[in-house]
PyMOL commands that place a pseudoatom at each C-alpha (Angstrom):
pseudoatom trace, name=CA, resn=ASP, resi=1, chain=A, elem=C, hetatm=0, pos=[116.950, 90.437, 108.916]
pseudoatom trace, name=CA, resn=LEU, resi=2, chain=A, elem=C, hetatm=0, pos=[119.694, 88.426, 110.669]
pseudoatom trace, name=CA, resn=VAL, resi=3, chain=A, elem=C, hetatm=0, pos=[119.705, 90.621, 113.811]
pseudoatom trace, name=CA, resn=PRO, resi=4, chain=A, elem=C, hetatm=0, pos=[117.749, 88.703, 116.468]
pseudoatom trace, name=CA, resn=GLY, resi=5, chain=A, elem=C, hetatm=0, pos=[115.810, 91.261, 118.507]
pseudoatom trace, name=CA, resn=ALA, resi=6, chain=A, elem=C, hetatm=0, pos=[114.727, 94.900, 118.818]
pseudoatom trace, name=CA, resn=ARG, resi=7, chain=A, elem=C, hetatm=0, pos=[117.385, 95.710, 121.438]
pseudoatom trace, name=CA, resn=GLU, resi=8, chain=A, elem=C, hetatm=0, pos=[120.118, 94.189, 119.288]
pseudoatom trace, name=CA, resn=ARG, resi=9, chain=A, elem=C, hetatm=0, pos=[118.842, 96.051, 116.216]
pseudoatom trace, name=CA, resn=GLU, resi=10, chain=A, elem=C, hetatm=0, pos=[119.122, 99.312, 118.146]
pseudoatom trace, name=CA, resn=ARG, resi=11, chain=A, elem=C, hetatm=0, pos=[122.757, 98.528, 118.936]
pseudoatom trace, name=CA, resn=VAL, resi=12, chain=A, elem=C, hetatm=0, pos=[123.456, 97.756, 115.270]
pseudoatom trace, name=CA, resn=VAL, resi=13, chain=A, elem=C, hetatm=0, pos=[121.845, 101.026, 114.161]
pseudoatom trace, name=CA, resn=GLU, resi=14, chain=A, elem=C, hetatm=0, pos=[123.792, 102.998, 116.778]
pseudoatom trace, name=CA, resn=ALA, resi=15, chain=A, elem=C, hetatm=0, pos=[127.047, 101.372, 115.697]
pseudoatom trace, name=CA, resn=ALA, resi=16, chain=A, elem=C, hetatm=0, pos=[126.312, 102.091, 112.031]
pseudoatom trace, name=CA, resn=ALA, resi=17, chain=A, elem=C, hetatm=0, pos=[125.526, 105.704, 112.868]
pseudoatom trace, name=CA, resn=ARG, resi=18, chain=A, elem=C, hetatm=0, pos=[128.811, 106.113, 114.755]
pseudoatom trace, name=CA, resn=ASN, resi=19, chain=A, elem=C, hetatm=0, pos=[130.798, 104.605, 111.897]
pseudoatom trace, name=CA, resn=LEU, resi=20, chain=A, elem=C, hetatm=0, pos=[129.106, 106.852, 109.340]
pseudoatom trace, name=CA, resn=GLY, resi=21, chain=A, elem=C, hetatm=0, pos=[129.205, 109.995, 111.475]
pseudoatom trace, name=CA, resn=LEU, resi=22, chain=A, elem=C, hetatm=0, pos=[125.411, 110.237, 111.546]
pseudoatom trace, name=CA, resn=ALA, resi=23, chain=A, elem=C, hetatm=0, pos=[122.697, 110.534, 114.157]
pseudoatom trace, name=CA, resn=PRO, resi=24, chain=A, elem=C, hetatm=0, pos=[120.906, 107.212, 114.857]
pseudoatom trace, name=CA, resn=GLY, resi=25, chain=A, elem=C, hetatm=0, pos=[117.703, 108.701, 113.449]
pseudoatom trace, name=CA, resn=GLU, resi=26, chain=A, elem=C, hetatm=0, pos=[119.415, 109.141, 110.087]
pseudoatom trace, name=CA, resn=VAL, resi=27, chain=A, elem=C, hetatm=0, pos=[120.021, 105.406, 109.727]
pseudoatom trace, name=CA, resn=VAL, resi=28, chain=A, elem=C, hetatm=0, pos=[117.066, 103.488, 108.291]
pseudoatom trace, name=CA, resn=PRO, resi=29, chain=A, elem=C, hetatm=0, pos=[117.219, 99.744, 108.989]
pseudoatom trace, name=CA, resn=CYS, resi=30, chain=A, elem=C, hetatm=0, pos=[115.699, 97.502, 106.358]
pseudoatom trace, name=CA, resn=ALA, resi=31, chain=A, elem=C, hetatm=0, pos=[115.635, 93.835, 105.377]
pseudoatom trace, name=CA, resn=ALA, resi=32, chain=A, elem=C, hetatm=0, pos=[116.644, 92.940, 101.831]
pseudoatom trace, name=CA, resn=LYS, resi=33, chain=A, elem=C, hetatm=0, pos=[115.183, 89.453, 102.292]
pseudoatom trace, name=CA, resn=ASP, resi=34, chain=A, elem=C, hetatm=0, pos=[111.537, 90.551, 102.573]
pseudoatom trace, name=CA, resn=GLY, resi=35, chain=A, elem=C, hetatm=0, pos=[111.706, 94.242, 101.630]
pseudoatom trace, name=CA, resn=LYS, resi=36, chain=A, elem=C, hetatm=0, pos=[110.770, 95.437, 105.108]
pseudoatom trace, name=CA, resn=HIS, resi=37, chain=A, elem=C, hetatm=0, pos=[111.161, 99.212, 105.523]
pseudoatom trace, name=CA, resn=VAL, resi=38, chain=A, elem=C, hetatm=0, pos=[112.144, 99.727, 101.885]
pseudoatom trace, name=CA, resn=ASP, resi=39, chain=A, elem=C, hetatm=0, pos=[109.440, 102.396, 101.766]
pseudoatom trace, name=CA, resn=ARG, resi=40, chain=A, elem=C, hetatm=0, pos=[111.203, 104.243, 104.599]
pseudoatom trace, name=CA, resn=VAL, resi=41, chain=A, elem=C, hetatm=0, pos=[114.464, 104.104, 102.687]
pseudoatom trace, name=CA, resn=LEU, resi=42, chain=A, elem=C, hetatm=0, pos=[112.802, 105.550, 99.578]
pseudoatom trace, name=CA, resn=LEU, resi=43, chain=A, elem=C, hetatm=0, pos=[111.203, 108.364, 101.576]
pseudoatom trace, name=CA, resn=ALA, resi=44, chain=A, elem=C, hetatm=0, pos=[114.546, 109.154, 103.208]
pseudoatom trace, name=CA, resn=VAL, resi=45, chain=A, elem=C, hetatm=0, pos=[116.210, 109.328, 99.788]
pseudoatom trace, name=CA, resn=ALA, resi=46, chain=A, elem=C, hetatm=0, pos=[113.375, 111.482, 98.406]
pseudoatom trace, name=CA, resn=LYS, resi=47, chain=A, elem=C, hetatm=0, pos=[113.706, 113.876, 101.334]
pseudoatom trace, name=CA, resn=ALA, resi=48, chain=A, elem=C, hetatm=0, pos=[117.492, 114.122, 101.133]
pseudoatom trace, name=CA, resn=GLU, resi=49, chain=A, elem=C, hetatm=0, pos=[117.717, 114.179, 97.315]
pseudoatom trace, name=CA, resn=PRO, resi=50, chain=A, elem=C, hetatm=0, pos=[114.417, 115.520, 95.860]
pseudoatom trace, name=CA, resn=GLU, resi=51, chain=A, elem=C, hetatm=0, pos=[115.830, 115.538, 92.322]
pseudoatom trace, name=CA, resn=MET, resi=52, chain=A, elem=C, hetatm=0, pos=[116.005, 111.734, 92.470]
pseudoatom trace, name=CA, resn=VAL, resi=53, chain=A, elem=C, hetatm=0, pos=[112.257, 111.266, 93.001]
pseudoatom trace, name=CA, resn=ALA, resi=54, chain=A, elem=C, hetatm=0, pos=[111.457, 110.983, 89.291]
pseudoatom trace, name=CA, resn=ALA, resi=55, chain=A, elem=C, hetatm=0, pos=[114.215, 108.407, 88.801]
pseudoatom trace, name=CA, resn=LEU, resi=56, chain=A, elem=C, hetatm=0, pos=[112.934, 106.391, 91.755]
pseudoatom trace, name=CA, resn=GLY, resi=57, chain=A, elem=C, hetatm=0, pos=[109.424, 106.462, 90.318]
pseudoatom trace, name=CA, resn=ALA, resi=58, chain=A, elem=C, hetatm=0, pos=[110.684, 105.202, 86.970]
pseudoatom trace, name=CA, resn=ALA, resi=59, chain=A, elem=C, hetatm=0, pos=[112.775, 102.434, 88.520]
pseudoatom trace, name=CA, resn=LEU, resi=60, chain=A, elem=C, hetatm=0, pos=[110.224, 101.369, 91.146]
pseudoatom trace, name=CA, resn=PRO, resi=61, chain=A, elem=C, hetatm=0, pos=[106.719, 101.960, 89.752]
pseudoatom trace, name=CA, resn=GLU, resi=62, chain=A, elem=C, hetatm=0, pos=[105.099, 100.087, 92.643]
pseudoatom trace, name=CA, resn=TYR, resi=63, chain=A, elem=C, hetatm=0, pos=[106.253, 102.901, 94.953]
pseudoatom trace, name=CA, resn=ARG, resi=64, chain=A, elem=C, hetatm=0, pos=[105.012, 105.802, 92.817]
pseudoatom trace, name=CA, resn=ALA, resi=65, chain=A, elem=C, hetatm=0, pos=[102.018, 106.510, 95.049]
pseudoatom trace, name=CA, resn=LEU, resi=66, chain=A, elem=C, hetatm=0, pos=[104.288, 106.709, 98.093]
pseudoatom trace, name=CA, resn=LEU, resi=67, chain=A, elem=C, hetatm=0, pos=[106.738, 109.017, 96.323]
pseudoatom trace, name=CA, resn=ALA, resi=68, chain=A, elem=C, hetatm=0, pos=[103.929, 111.229, 95.005]
pseudoatom trace, name=CA, resn=TRP, resi=69, chain=A, elem=C, hetatm=0, pos=[102.495, 111.602, 98.497]
pseudoatom trace, name=CA, resn=SER, resi=70, chain=A, elem=C, hetatm=0, pos=[105.948, 112.453, 99.869]
pseudoatom trace, name=CA, resn=ALA, resi=71, chain=A, elem=C, hetatm=0, pos=[106.242, 115.250, 97.286]
pseudoatom trace, name=CA, resn=THR, resi=72, chain=A, elem=C, hetatm=0, pos=[102.703, 116.386, 98.093]
pseudoatom trace, name=CA, resn=ARG, resi=73, chain=A, elem=C, hetatm=0, pos=[103.404, 116.629, 101.824]
pseudoatom trace, name=CA, resn=LYS, resi=74, chain=A, elem=C, hetatm=0, pos=[106.473, 118.748, 101.183]
pseudoatom trace, name=CA, resn=ALA, resi=75, chain=A, elem=C, hetatm=0, pos=[104.597, 121.060, 98.799]
pseudoatom trace, name=CA, resn=ALA, resi=76, chain=A, elem=C, hetatm=0, pos=[101.679, 121.408, 101.223]
pseudoatom trace, name=CA, resn=ALA, resi=77, chain=A, elem=C, hetatm=0, pos=[104.068, 122.369, 104.014]
pseudoatom trace, name=CA, resn=THR, resi=78, chain=A, elem=C, hetatm=0, pos=[105.693, 124.981, 101.756]
pseudoatom trace, name=CA, resn=ALA, resi=79, chain=A, elem=C, hetatm=0, pos=[102.267, 126.333, 100.762]
pseudoatom trace, name=CA, resn=ALA, resi=80, chain=A, elem=C, hetatm=0, pos=[101.326, 126.722, 104.418]
pseudoatom trace, name=CA, resn=ALA, resi=81, chain=A, elem=C, hetatm=0, pos=[104.492, 128.699, 105.090]
pseudoatom trace, name=CA, resn=ILE, resi=82, chain=A, elem=C, hetatm=0, pos=[103.862, 130.942, 102.076]
pseudoatom trace, name=CA, resn=ALA, resi=83, chain=A, elem=C, hetatm=0, pos=[100.298, 131.615, 103.269]
pseudoatom trace, name=CA, resn=LEU, resi=84, chain=A, elem=C, hetatm=0, pos=[101.673, 133.315, 106.382]
pseudoatom trace, name=CA, resn=ALA, resi=85, chain=A, elem=C, hetatm=0, pos=[102.366, 136.418, 104.246]
pseudoatom trace, name=CA, resn=PRO, resi=86, chain=A, elem=C, hetatm=0, pos=[101.100, 139.427, 106.247]
pseudoatom trace, name=CA, resn=LEU, resi=87, chain=A, elem=C, hetatm=0, pos=[99.131, 140.980, 103.360]
pseudoatom trace, name=CA, resn=PRO, resi=88, chain=A, elem=C, hetatm=0, pos=[96.365, 139.444, 101.255]
pseudoatom trace, name=CA, resn=ILE, resi=89, chain=A, elem=C, hetatm=0, pos=[96.961, 138.544, 97.607]
pseudoatom trace, name=CA, resn=LEU, resi=90, chain=A, elem=C, hetatm=0, pos=[100.767, 138.576, 97.920]
pseudoatom trace, name=CA, resn=ASP, resi=91, chain=A, elem=C, hetatm=0, pos=[100.900, 134.798, 98.190]
pseudoatom trace, name=CA, resn=VAL, resi=92, chain=A, elem=C, hetatm=0, pos=[98.704, 133.922, 95.189]
pseudoatom trace, name=CA, resn=VAL, resi=93, chain=A, elem=C, hetatm=0, pos=[101.489, 133.742, 92.606]
pseudoatom trace, name=CA, resn=PRO, resi=94, chain=A, elem=C, hetatm=0, pos=[103.969, 131.857, 94.859]
pseudoatom trace, name=CA, resn=LEU, resi=95, chain=A, elem=C, hetatm=0, pos=[101.259, 129.331, 95.732]
pseudoatom trace, name=CA, resn=LEU, resi=96, chain=A, elem=C, hetatm=0, pos=[100.502, 128.744, 92.067]
pseudoatom trace, name=CA, resn=VAL, resi=97, chain=A, elem=C, hetatm=0, pos=[104.211, 128.187, 91.423]
pseudoatom trace, name=CA, resn=VAL, resi=98, chain=A, elem=C, hetatm=0, pos=[104.419, 125.641, 94.264]
pseudoatom trace, name=CA, resn=GLN, resi=99, chain=A, elem=C, hetatm=0, pos=[101.338, 123.801, 93.062]
pseudoatom trace, name=CA, resn=ALA, resi=100, chain=A, elem=C, hetatm=0, pos=[102.417, 123.803, 89.410]
pseudoatom trace, name=CA, resn=SER, resi=101, chain=A, elem=C, hetatm=0, pos=[105.819, 122.458, 90.425]
pseudoatom trace, name=CA, resn=LEU, resi=102, chain=A, elem=C, hetatm=0, pos=[104.086, 119.756, 92.450]
pseudoatom trace, name=CA, resn=VAL, resi=103, chain=A, elem=C, hetatm=0, pos=[101.967, 118.676, 89.480]
pseudoatom trace, name=CA, resn=LEU, resi=104, chain=A, elem=C, hetatm=0, pos=[105.069, 118.661, 87.277]
pseudoatom trace, name=CA, resn=GLY, resi=105, chain=A, elem=C, hetatm=0, pos=[106.953, 116.533, 89.816]
pseudoatom trace, name=CA, resn=ILE, resi=106, chain=A, elem=C, hetatm=0, pos=[104.121, 114.022, 90.144]
pseudoatom trace, name=CA, resn=ALA, resi=107, chain=A, elem=C, hetatm=0, pos=[103.941, 113.764, 86.361]
pseudoatom trace, name=CA, resn=ARG, resi=108, chain=A, elem=C, hetatm=0, pos=[107.633, 112.890, 86.262]
pseudoatom trace, name=CA, resn=ILE, resi=109, chain=A, elem=C, hetatm=0, pos=[107.205, 110.295, 89.016]
pseudoatom trace, name=CA, resn=HIS, resi=110, chain=A, elem=C, hetatm=0, pos=[104.600, 108.599, 86.808]
pseudoatom trace, name=CA, resn=GLY, resi=111, chain=A, elem=C, hetatm=0, pos=[106.793, 108.840, 83.726]
pseudoatom trace, name=CA, resn=GLN, resi=112, chain=A, elem=C, hetatm=0, pos=[104.638, 111.491, 82.039]
pseudoatom trace, name=CA, resn=ARG, resi=113, chain=A, elem=C, hetatm=0, pos=[106.113, 114.250, 79.896]
pseudoatom trace, name=CA, resn=VAL, resi=114, chain=A, elem=C, hetatm=0, pos=[104.471, 117.489, 81.002]
pseudoatom trace, name=CA, resn=THR, resi=115, chain=A, elem=C, hetatm=0, pos=[105.725, 121.020, 80.415]
pseudoatom trace, name=CA, resn=LEU, resi=116, chain=A, elem=C, hetatm=0, pos=[105.568, 123.682, 83.101]
pseudoatom trace, name=CA, resn=ALA, resi=117, chain=A, elem=C, hetatm=0, pos=[102.903, 125.477, 81.080]
pseudoatom trace, name=CA, resn=ARG, resi=118, chain=A, elem=C, hetatm=0, pos=[100.822, 122.291, 80.963]
pseudoatom trace, name=CA, resn=ALA, resi=119, chain=A, elem=C, hetatm=0, pos=[101.348, 121.818, 84.699]
pseudoatom trace, name=CA, resn=ARG, resi=120, chain=A, elem=C, hetatm=0, pos=[99.920, 125.295, 85.303]
pseudoatom trace, name=CA, resn=GLU, resi=121, chain=A, elem=C, hetatm=0, pos=[96.908, 124.406, 83.179]
pseudoatom trace, name=CA, resn=LEU, resi=122, chain=A, elem=C, hetatm=0, pos=[96.356, 121.292, 85.243]
pseudoatom trace, name=CA, resn=VAL, resi=123, chain=A, elem=C, hetatm=0, pos=[96.561, 123.308, 88.458]
pseudoatom trace, name=CA, resn=VAL, resi=124, chain=A, elem=C, hetatm=0, pos=[93.712, 125.441, 87.146]
pseudoatom trace, name=CA, resn=THR, resi=125, chain=A, elem=C, hetatm=0, pos=[91.816, 122.289, 86.152]
pseudoatom trace, name=CA, resn=PHE, resi=126, chain=A, elem=C, hetatm=0, pos=[92.227, 120.773, 89.605]
pseudoatom trace, name=CA, resn=GLY, resi=127, chain=A, elem=C, hetatm=0, pos=[91.481, 124.143, 91.177]
pseudoatom trace, name=CA, resn=LEU, resi=128, chain=A, elem=C, hetatm=0, pos=[87.953, 124.456, 89.791]
pseudoatom trace, name=CA, resn=GLY, resi=129, chain=A, elem=C, hetatm=0, pos=[85.591, 124.896, 92.704]
pseudoatom trace, name=CA, resn=PHE, resi=130, chain=A, elem=C, hetatm=0, pos=[88.287, 126.323, 94.977]
pseudoatom trace, name=CA, resn=ALA, resi=131, chain=A, elem=C, hetatm=0, pos=[87.662, 129.978, 94.086]
pseudoatom trace, name=CA, resn=GLY, resi=132, chain=A, elem=C, hetatm=0, pos=[85.436, 130.652, 97.081]
pseudoatom trace, name=CA, resn=ARG, resi=133, chain=A, elem=C, hetatm=0, pos=[87.812, 128.921, 99.475]
pseudoatom trace, name=CA, resn=THR, resi=134, chain=A, elem=C, hetatm=0, pos=[90.797, 130.836, 98.057]
pseudoatom trace, name=CA, resn=ALA, resi=135, chain=A, elem=C, hetatm=0, pos=[88.952, 134.119, 98.607]
pseudoatom trace, name=CA, resn=PHE, resi=136, chain=A, elem=C, hetatm=0, pos=[88.195, 133.056, 102.167]
pseudoatom trace, name=CA, resn=GLN, resi=137, chain=A, elem=C, hetatm=0, pos=[91.871, 132.245, 102.615]
pseudoatom trace, name=CA, resn=GLU, resi=138, chain=A, elem=C, hetatm=0, pos=[92.849, 135.772, 101.550]
pseudoatom trace, name=CA, resn=LEU, resi=139, chain=A, elem=C, hetatm=0, pos=[90.168, 137.567, 103.578]
pseudoatom trace, name=CA, resn=SER, resi=140, chain=A, elem=C, hetatm=0, pos=[90.966, 135.578, 106.691]
pseudoatom trace, name=CA, resn=LYS, resi=141, chain=A, elem=C, hetatm=0, pos=[94.329, 137.360, 106.910]
pseudoatom trace, name=CA, resn=LEU, resi=142, chain=A, elem=C, hetatm=0, pos=[92.624, 140.667, 107.605]
pseudoatom trace, name=CA, resn=GLY, resi=143, chain=A, elem=C, hetatm=0, pos=[91.487, 139.395, 110.984]
pseudoatom trace, name=CA, resn=GLY, resi=144, chain=A, elem=C, hetatm=0, pos=[94.942, 139.105, 112.552]
pseudoatom trace, name=CA, resn=PRO, resi=145, chain=A, elem=C, hetatm=0, pos=[97.171, 136.199, 113.612]
pseudoatom trace, name=CA, resn=PRO, resi=146, chain=A, elem=C, hetatm=0, pos=[94.397, 133.574, 113.957]
pseudoatom trace, name=CA, resn=GLY, resi=147, chain=A, elem=C, hetatm=0, pos=[93.533, 134.326, 110.346]
pseudoatom trace, name=CA, resn=TRP, resi=148, chain=A, elem=C, hetatm=0, pos=[97.101, 133.675, 109.288]
pseudoatom trace, name=CA, resn=VAL, resi=149, chain=A, elem=C, hetatm=0, pos=[96.979, 130.252, 110.881]
pseudoatom trace, name=CA, resn=LEU, resi=150, chain=A, elem=C, hetatm=0, pos=[93.666, 129.548, 109.147]
pseudoatom trace, name=CA, resn=ALA, resi=151, chain=A, elem=C, hetatm=0, pos=[95.131, 130.671, 105.826]
pseudoatom trace, name=CA, resn=ALA, resi=152, chain=A, elem=C, hetatm=0, pos=[98.069, 128.296, 106.313]
pseudoatom trace, name=CA, resn=ALA, resi=153, chain=A, elem=C, hetatm=0, pos=[95.712, 125.378, 106.965]
pseudoatom trace, name=CA, resn=ILE, resi=154, chain=A, elem=C, hetatm=0, pos=[93.638, 126.134, 103.865]
pseudoatom trace, name=CA, resn=ALA, resi=155, chain=A, elem=C, hetatm=0, pos=[96.678, 126.627, 101.619]
pseudoatom trace, name=CA, resn=ALA, resi=156, chain=A, elem=C, hetatm=0, pos=[98.186, 123.346, 102.793]
pseudoatom trace, name=CA, resn=ALA, resi=157, chain=A, elem=C, hetatm=0, pos=[94.894, 121.474, 102.394]
pseudoatom trace, name=CA, resn=THR, resi=158, chain=A, elem=C, hetatm=0, pos=[94.175, 122.695, 98.874]
pseudoatom trace, name=CA, resn=THR, resi=159, chain=A, elem=C, hetatm=0, pos=[97.745, 121.936, 97.813]
pseudoatom trace, name=CA, resn=ALA, resi=160, chain=A, elem=C, hetatm=0, pos=[97.553, 118.423, 99.259]
pseudoatom trace, name=CA, resn=VAL, resi=161, chain=A, elem=C, hetatm=0, pos=[94.220, 117.780, 97.540]
pseudoatom trace, name=CA, resn=ARG, resi=162, chain=A, elem=C, hetatm=0, pos=[95.613, 119.008, 94.224]
pseudoatom trace, name=CA, resn=GLY, resi=163, chain=A, elem=C, hetatm=0, pos=[98.556, 116.669, 94.677]
pseudoatom trace, name=CA, resn=ARG, resi=164, chain=A, elem=C, hetatm=0, pos=[96.234, 113.736, 95.222]
pseudoatom trace, name=CA, resn=ALA, resi=165, chain=A, elem=C, hetatm=0, pos=[94.141, 114.751, 92.222]
pseudoatom trace, name=CA, resn=ALA, resi=166, chain=A, elem=C, hetatm=0, pos=[97.260, 114.974, 90.065]
pseudoatom trace, name=CA, resn=ALA, resi=167, chain=A, elem=C, hetatm=0, pos=[98.435, 111.527, 91.213]
pseudoatom trace, name=CA, resn=ALA, resi=168, chain=A, elem=C, hetatm=0, pos=[95.054, 110.004, 90.333]
pseudoatom trace, name=CA, resn=TRP, resi=169, chain=A, elem=C, hetatm=0, pos=[95.126, 111.773, 86.967]
pseudoatom trace, name=CA, resn=PHE, resi=170, chain=A, elem=C, hetatm=0, pos=[98.580, 110.526, 85.960]
pseudoatom trace, name=CA, resn=GLU, resi=171, chain=A, elem=C, hetatm=0, pos=[98.255, 107.050, 87.441]
pseudoatom trace, name=CA, resn=ARG, resi=172, chain=A, elem=C, hetatm=0, pos=[94.710, 106.098, 86.468]
pseudoatom trace, name=CA, resn=GLY, resi=173, chain=A, elem=C, hetatm=0, pos=[93.430, 108.880, 84.197]
pseudoatom trace, name=CA, resn=GLU, resi=174, chain=A, elem=C, hetatm=0, pos=[90.796, 109.752, 86.807]
pseudoatom trace, name=CA, resn=ARG, resi=175, chain=A, elem=C, hetatm=0, pos=[89.485, 113.293, 87.135]
pseudoatom trace, name=CA, resn=ALA, resi=176, chain=A, elem=C, hetatm=0, pos=[87.859, 114.015, 90.480]
pseudoatom trace, name=CA, resn=LYS, resi=177, chain=A, elem=C, hetatm=0, pos=[84.622, 115.970, 90.622]
pseudoatom trace, name=CA, resn=SER, resi=178, chain=A, elem=C, hetatm=0, pos=[84.779, 119.549, 91.875]
pseudoatom trace, name=CA, resn=SER, resi=179, chain=A, elem=C, hetatm=0, pos=[82.348, 118.698, 94.671]
pseudoatom trace, name=CA, resn=GLU, resi=180, chain=A, elem=C, hetatm=0, pos=[84.639, 115.884, 95.856]
pseudoatom trace, name=CA, resn=LEU, resi=181, chain=A, elem=C, hetatm=0, pos=[87.679, 118.167, 95.802]
pseudoatom trace, name=CA, resn=ARG, resi=182, chain=A, elem=C, hetatm=0, pos=[85.830, 120.834, 97.788]
pseudoatom trace, name=CA, resn=ALA, resi=183, chain=A, elem=C, hetatm=0, pos=[84.694, 118.334, 100.399]
pseudoatom trace, name=CA, resn=GLU, resi=184, chain=A, elem=C, hetatm=0, pos=[88.152, 116.793, 100.747]
pseudoatom trace, name=CA, resn=SER, resi=185, chain=A, elem=C, hetatm=0, pos=[89.776, 120.216, 100.962]
pseudoatom trace, name=CA, resn=ARG, resi=186, chain=A, elem=C, hetatm=0, pos=[87.350, 121.365, 103.651]
pseudoatom trace, name=CA, resn=SER, resi=187, chain=A, elem=C, hetatm=0, pos=[87.821, 118.201, 105.711]
pseudoatom trace, name=CA, resn=LEU, resi=188, chain=A, elem=C, hetatm=0, pos=[91.610, 118.289, 105.489]
pseudoatom trace, name=CA, resn=ALA, resi=189, chain=A, elem=C, hetatm=0, pos=[91.733, 122.030, 106.302]
pseudoatom trace, name=CA, resn=LYS, resi=190, chain=A, elem=C, hetatm=0, pos=[89.777, 121.394, 109.506]
pseudoatom trace, name=CA, resn=ARG, resi=191, chain=A, elem=C, hetatm=0, pos=[92.182, 118.630, 110.516]
pseudoatom trace, name=CA, resn=LEU, resi=192, chain=A, elem=C, hetatm=0, pos=[95.228, 120.780, 109.818]
pseudoatom trace, name=CA, resn=LEU, resi=193, chain=A, elem=C, hetatm=0, pos=[93.677, 123.700, 111.675]
pseudoatom trace, name=CA, resn=GLN, resi=194, chain=A, elem=C, hetatm=0, pos=[93.441, 121.564, 114.796]
pseudoatom trace, name=CA, resn=SER, resi=195, chain=A, elem=C, hetatm=0, pos=[97.182, 120.853, 114.582]
pseudoatom trace, name=CA, resn=LEU, resi=196, chain=A, elem=C, hetatm=0, pos=[98.137, 124.461, 113.900]
pseudoatom trace, name=CA, resn=ARG, resi=197, chain=A, elem=C, hetatm=0, pos=[95.978, 125.833, 116.725]
pseudoatom trace, name=CA, resn=GLU, resi=198, chain=A, elem=C, hetatm=0, pos=[98.388, 124.262, 119.172]
pseudoatom trace, name=CA, resn=MET, resi=199, chain=A, elem=C, hetatm=0, pos=[100.983, 126.806, 118.018]
pseudoatom trace, name=CA, resn=GLY, resi=200, chain=A, elem=C, hetatm=0, pos=[99.082, 129.617, 119.765]
pseudoatom trace, name=CA, resn=ARG, resi=201, chain=A, elem=C, hetatm=0, pos=[97.510, 132.873, 118.630]
pseudoatom trace, name=CA, resn=ARG, resi=202, chain=A, elem=C, hetatm=0, pos=[100.727, 134.623, 117.635]
pseudoatom trace, name=CA, resn=ARG, resi=203, chain=A, elem=C, hetatm=0, pos=[101.891, 134.238, 114.065]
pseudoatom trace, name=CA, resn=PRO, resi=204, chain=A, elem=C, hetatm=0, pos=[104.265, 131.242, 114.060]
pseudoatom trace, name=CA, resn=GLN, resi=205, chain=A, elem=C, hetatm=0, pos=[107.595, 131.058, 112.278]
pseudoatom trace, name=CA, resn=ARG, resi=206, chain=A, elem=C, hetatm=0, pos=[107.451, 129.566, 108.815]
pseudoatom trace, name=CA, resn=GLU, resi=207, chain=A, elem=C, hetatm=0, pos=[109.754, 126.667, 109.579]
pseudoatom trace, name=CA, resn=HIS, resi=208, chain=A, elem=C, hetatm=0, pos=[107.596, 125.681, 112.541]
pseudoatom trace, name=CA, resn=VAL, resi=209, chain=A, elem=C, hetatm=0, pos=[104.535, 125.731, 110.296]
pseudoatom trace, name=CA, resn=ARG, resi=210, chain=A, elem=C, hetatm=0, pos=[106.286, 123.549, 107.716]
pseudoatom trace, name=CA, resn=GLN, resi=211, chain=A, elem=C, hetatm=0, pos=[107.178, 120.987, 110.357]
pseudoatom trace, name=CA, resn=ALA, resi=212, chain=A, elem=C, hetatm=0, pos=[103.677, 120.999, 111.860]
pseudoatom trace, name=CA, resn=VAL, resi=213, chain=A, elem=C, hetatm=0, pos=[101.992, 120.456, 108.483]
pseudoatom trace, name=CA, resn=GLU, resi=214, chain=A, elem=C, hetatm=0, pos=[104.363, 117.668, 107.427]
pseudoatom trace, name=CA, resn=ALA, resi=215, chain=A, elem=C, hetatm=0, pos=[103.803, 115.943, 110.762]
pseudoatom trace, name=CA, resn=ALA, resi=216, chain=A, elem=C, hetatm=0, pos=[100.013, 116.316, 110.462]
pseudoatom trace, name=CA, resn=LEU, resi=217, chain=A, elem=C, hetatm=0, pos=[100.059, 114.821, 106.952]
pseudoatom trace, name=CA, resn=ALA, resi=218, chain=A, elem=C, hetatm=0, pos=[102.426, 112.010, 107.891]
pseudoatom trace, name=CA, resn=ASP, resi=219, chain=A, elem=C, hetatm=0, pos=[99.505, 109.735, 108.708]
pseudoatom trace, name=CA, resn=GLY, resi=220, chain=A, elem=C, hetatm=0, pos=[97.545, 110.700, 105.625]
pseudoatom trace, name=CA, resn=SER, resi=221, chain=A, elem=C, hetatm=0, pos=[96.813, 108.234, 102.871]
pseudoatom trace, name=CA, resn=GLU, resi=222, chain=A, elem=C, hetatm=0, pos=[99.225, 108.278, 99.956]
pseudoatom trace, name=CA, resn=GLY, resi=223, chain=A, elem=C, hetatm=0, pos=[96.723, 106.603, 97.716]
for i in range(1, 223): cmd.bond("trace and resi %d" % i, "trace and resi %d" % (i + 1))
show_as sticks, trace
zoom trace
């Protein structure tokens, strides 16, 4: 907060990066005086050290929503990559594992004690109303590469919506209606599909899909 202008701040960041042996993009400037960019610091820590997310949530409860959304974005990106499996049904169990782990992580961020078994139960609870969309996700793969991209969009969307539902559950005790979850899932899947279509008709690499989904969800609401 003592550095006078944008150009000077860039020089300070570049100098810090050189001294630390990092790329300039890995240095997150922030101001301790007013807390500016503290959220960016927390997200950087959560990305670099995922096991610290629960501790951050406990220490900084006002940032729990941000941390929960960060975990949700990562899980949604992983779900999209899993959904690129070439055969139907093969991704059902891995997706459930990802989503159960997400619910468990969000519970920890909010200081809730939840077992993995309970997390799986909650995934099923949040998943009510998604049966038809899950079937569509599986059948879409039979149509070739465009279907794989569609499956990735749907898997990412349903995972993201479950993450939001879990955050609302643990933070406020709110349980969303199945109709609301279906509508949100459908809307988000369409938005993600637009982003993934830019990758072409050929089946994309999983890492590229992860990056595309995380970027598409970067502007999403964490609330």
